[in-house]
Residue frames as qw, qx, qy, qz and C-alpha x, y, z in Angstrom:
[[0.035, -0.908, 0.413, 0.056, -121.73, 73.74, -39.77],
 [0.681, -0.336, 0.633, 0.151, -120.13, 70.36, -39.60],
 [0.751, 0.485, 0.424, 0.148, -120.87, 69.82, -43.28],
 [0.204, 0.967, -0.154, 0.015, -118.98, 73.12, -44.10],
 [0.381, -0.665, 0.634, 0.103, -115.81, 71.72, -42.46],
 [0.744, 0.059, 0.650, 0.143, -116.15, 68.48, -44.49],
 [0.557, 0.803, 0.203, 0.065, -116.70, 70.52, -47.64],
 [0.074, 0.924, -0.374, -0.044, -113.56, 72.63, -47.03],
 [0.568, -0.483, 0.663, 0.073, -111.58, 69.48, -46.21],
 [0.703, 0.250, 0.648, 0.153, -112.57, 67.60, -49.24],
 [0.493, 0.829, 0.204, 0.165, -112.08, 70.54, -51.62],
 [0.330, -0.848, 0.267, 0.317, -108.77, 71.93, -50.32],
 [0.779, 0.588, -0.035, 0.216, -106.08, 72.48, -52.90],
 [0.386, 0.565, -0.457, 0.569, -103.39, 73.97, -50.76],
 [0.164, -0.736, 0.597, 0.275, -101.08, 73.27, -49.08],
 [0.136, -0.115, 0.955, 0.239, -101.78, 69.80, -50.44],
 [0.542, -0.093, -0.430, -0.717, -104.79, 68.69, -52.54],
 [0.682, -0.193, 0.442, -0.550, -107.43, 66.87, -50.60],
 [0.497, -0.056, 0.864, 0.062, -108.11, 63.11, -50.95],
 [0.602, 0.579, 0.526, -0.163, -110.67, 63.88, -53.57],
 [0.426, 0.896, -0.063, -0.108, -108.56, 66.15, -55.68],
 [0.333, -0.674, 0.628, 0.202, -105.38, 64.46, -55.23],
 [0.676, 0.484, -0.472, -0.292, -104.17, 62.72, -58.55],
 [0.130, 0.366, -0.904, 0.178, -102.24, 60.16, -56.42],
 [0.456, 0.095, 0.731, -0.498, -105.58, 58.99, -54.94],
 [0.710, 0.436, 0.232, -0.502, -108.17, 59.09, -57.69],
 [0.522, 0.545, -0.590, -0.286, -105.76, 57.58, -60.39],
 [0.023, 0.297, -0.938, 0.176, -105.39, 54.57, -58.12],
 [0.635, 0.112, 0.485, -0.591, -109.03, 53.69, -57.96],
 [0.065, 0.207, -0.882, -0.418, -109.40, 50.46, -59.82],
 [0.120, 0.382, 0.910, -0.112, -112.83, 49.25, -58.76],
 [0.039, -0.489, -0.484, -0.725, -115.69, 50.70, -60.77],
 [0.434, -0.745, -0.506, 0.001, -117.70, 51.31, -57.53],
 [0.460, -0.552, -0.116, 0.686, -114.87, 53.41, -56.09],
 [0.248, 0.125, 0.411, 0.868, -114.54, 55.31, -59.46],
 [0.172, -0.636, -0.551, -0.512, -118.29, 56.07, -59.35],
 [0.465, -0.733, -0.382, 0.316, -118.05, 57.20, -55.73],
 [0.402, -0.316, 0.102, 0.853, -115.30, 59.57, -56.67],
 [0.046, 0.348, 0.516, 0.781, -117.39, 60.93, -59.64],
 [0.330, -0.738, -0.566, -0.163, -120.41, 61.40, -57.29],
 [0.467, -0.673, -0.206, 0.535, -118.28, 63.24, -54.72],
 [0.294, -0.030, 0.271, 0.916, -116.83, 65.52, -57.53],
 [0.100, -0.567, -0.562, -0.594, -120.38, 66.32, -58.55],
 [0.438, -0.751, -0.471, 0.152, -121.37, 67.13, -54.98],
 [0.430, -0.554, -0.034, 0.712, -118.50, 69.43, -54.29],
 [0.266, 0.161, 0.457, 0.833, -118.56, 70.82, -57.81],
 [0.200, -0.710, -0.554, -0.386, -122.34, 71.98, -57.33],
 [0.474, -0.806, -0.314, 0.166, -121.32, 73.77, -54.03],
 [0.381, -0.831, 0.187, 0.361, -117.84, 75.08, -54.44],
 [0.833, 0.411, 0.199, 0.312, -116.42, 74.81, -57.88],
 [0.255, 0.917, -0.092, 0.292, -114.78, 78.23, -58.01],
 [0.377, -0.818, 0.421, -0.105, -112.51, 77.73, -55.03],
 [0.877, -0.161, 0.431, 0.137, -110.96, 74.56, -56.36],
 [0.017, 0.667, -0.524, -0.530, -109.37, 76.15, -59.37],
 [0.627, 0.390, -0.565, -0.368, -108.45, 73.71, -62.04],
 [0.135, -0.247, 0.933, -0.225, -107.89, 70.72, -59.52],
 [0.635, 0.270, 0.527, -0.496, -111.69, 69.76, -59.88],
 [0.696, 0.616, -0.112, -0.353, -111.64, 69.90, -63.67],
 [0.245, 0.517, -0.816, -0.080, -108.32, 67.86, -63.99],
 [0.356, -0.053, 0.890, -0.279, -109.93, 65.15, -61.95],
 [0.684, 0.457, 0.347, -0.450, -113.06, 65.23, -64.05],
 [0.511, 0.671, -0.436, -0.314, -111.02, 65.17, -67.25],
 [0.104, -0.390, 0.913, -0.048, -109.11, 62.16, -65.88],
 [0.485, 0.167, 0.783, -0.351, -112.37, 60.27, -65.53],
 [0.624, 0.639, 0.148, -0.425, -113.57, 61.31, -68.94],
 [0.490, 0.750, -0.405, -0.184, -110.49, 60.89, -71.06],
 [0.296, -0.474, 0.830, 0.007, -108.65, 57.84, -69.58],
 [0.666, 0.243, -0.529, -0.467, -109.09, 55.06, -72.18],
 [0.308, 0.090, -0.928, 0.188, -108.36, 52.41, -69.55],
 [0.334, 0.105, 0.581, -0.735, -111.54, 53.32, -67.62],
 [0.274, 0.368, 0.885, 0.081, -114.69, 51.53, -68.43],
 [0.009, 0.355, 0.454, 0.817, -117.08, 53.30, -70.85],
 [0.408, -0.720, -0.550, -0.114, -119.73, 53.54, -68.05],
 [0.496, -0.591, -0.189, 0.607, -117.39, 55.48, -65.91],
 [0.246, -0.048, 0.278, 0.927, -116.44, 57.85, -68.62],
 [0.176, -0.545, -0.618, -0.538, -120.14, 58.31, -69.42],
 [0.487, -0.717, -0.451, 0.211, -120.83, 59.03, -65.74],
 [0.439, -0.380, -0.013, 0.814, -118.07, 61.59, -65.59],
 [0.096, 0.266, 0.427, 0.859, -119.41, 63.36, -68.71],
 [0.338, -0.676, -0.581, -0.300, -122.96, 63.50, -67.13],
 [0.526, -0.601, -0.332, 0.501, -121.41, 64.68, -63.83],
 [0.301, -0.129, 0.139, 0.934, -119.71, 67.64, -65.57],
 [0.123, -0.432, -0.557, -0.698, -122.99, 68.51, -67.39],
 [0.448, -0.694, -0.564, 0.004, -125.03, 68.38, -64.18],
 [0.481, -0.458, -0.206, 0.719, -122.39, 70.57, -62.33],
 [0.134, 0.041, 0.262, 0.955, -122.44, 73.27, -65.11],
 [0.248, -0.508, -0.561, -0.605, -126.15, 73.18, -65.41],
 [0.490, -0.633, -0.529, 0.281, -126.45, 73.55, -61.55],
 [0.334, -0.360, -0.079, 0.868, -124.58, 76.79, -61.69],
 [0.266, 0.843, 0.464, 0.046, -126.31, 79.99, -62.93],
 [0.127, 0.991, 0.023, -0.043, -125.31, 83.04, -64.81],
 [0.160, 0.844, -0.492, 0.139, -121.73, 84.27, -64.27],
 [0.577, -0.443, 0.682, -0.074, -120.84, 81.09, -62.11],
 [0.885, 0.296, 0.358, 0.037, -121.63, 78.85, -65.08],
 [0.556, 0.797, -0.173, 0.161, -119.27, 80.84, -67.30],
 [0.168, -0.761, 0.595, -0.197, -116.57, 80.81, -64.60],
 [0.832, -0.134, 0.522, -0.130, -117.15, 77.05, -64.16],
 [0.825, 0.543, 0.138, 0.080, -116.72, 76.52, -67.91],
 [0.242, 0.859, -0.414, 0.178, -113.51, 78.62, -67.92],
 [0.463, -0.588, 0.638, -0.183, -112.14, 76.49, -65.12],
 [0.895, 0.150, 0.417, -0.050, -112.91, 73.31, -67.07],
 [0.674, 0.720, -0.087, 0.144, -111.22, 74.56, -70.14],
 [0.017, 0.815, -0.539, 0.212, -108.12, 75.59, -68.08],
 [0.695, -0.357, 0.604, -0.156, -108.13, 72.17, -66.39],
 [0.888, 0.399, 0.225, 0.028, -108.27, 70.52, -69.77],
 [0.425, 0.831, -0.299, 0.197, -105.27, 72.58, -70.80],
 [0.328, -0.673, 0.623, -0.228, -103.34, 71.69, -67.69],
 [0.872, -0.027, 0.480, -0.094, -104.18, 67.97, -68.22],
 [0.789, 0.608, 0.006, 0.084, -103.09, 68.13, -71.82],
 [0.142, 0.840, -0.483, 0.200, -99.75, 69.72, -70.67],
 [0.556, -0.474, 0.655, -0.190, -99.14, 67.00, -68.14],
 [0.908, 0.183, 0.376, -0.019, -99.91, 64.30, -70.64],
 [0.670, 0.709, -0.133, 0.175, -97.62, 65.79, -73.33],
 [0.060, -0.789, 0.572, -0.218, -94.79, 66.20, -70.79],
 [0.747, -0.253, 0.607, -0.098, -95.12, 62.56, -69.78],
 [0.881, 0.420, 0.209, 0.058, -94.88, 61.44, -73.38],
 [0.363, 0.850, -0.340, 0.173, -91.83, 63.53, -73.95],
 [0.326, -0.641, 0.663, -0.208, -89.98, 61.85, -70.93],
 [0.882, -0.054, 0.450, -0.128, -90.87, 58.34, -72.04]]
């Protein structure tokens, strides 16, 4: 039962995103070991509770995949993590997870494009 509370705390998206899904936290991780920890944590919660996180999970995953400032090993680990999470889901859950990832990618692209407009 205690692990369920930890899962809910680490995957909360409202009223504020949890430490794991908070962009202000994971974008500040500069040490490769910490980045790998975040990717492993995203994998663990993604395999158990992907649908309840909406696009917050996939936005975090896309950050680790697409950020050119991150080492190649981190980006590769993030790609493998998304593959593992999707493969761990079955049937309709896999389709819903893929939809969430696409929506997260779209949200991330909107965020990136709005940043470049303001610069």
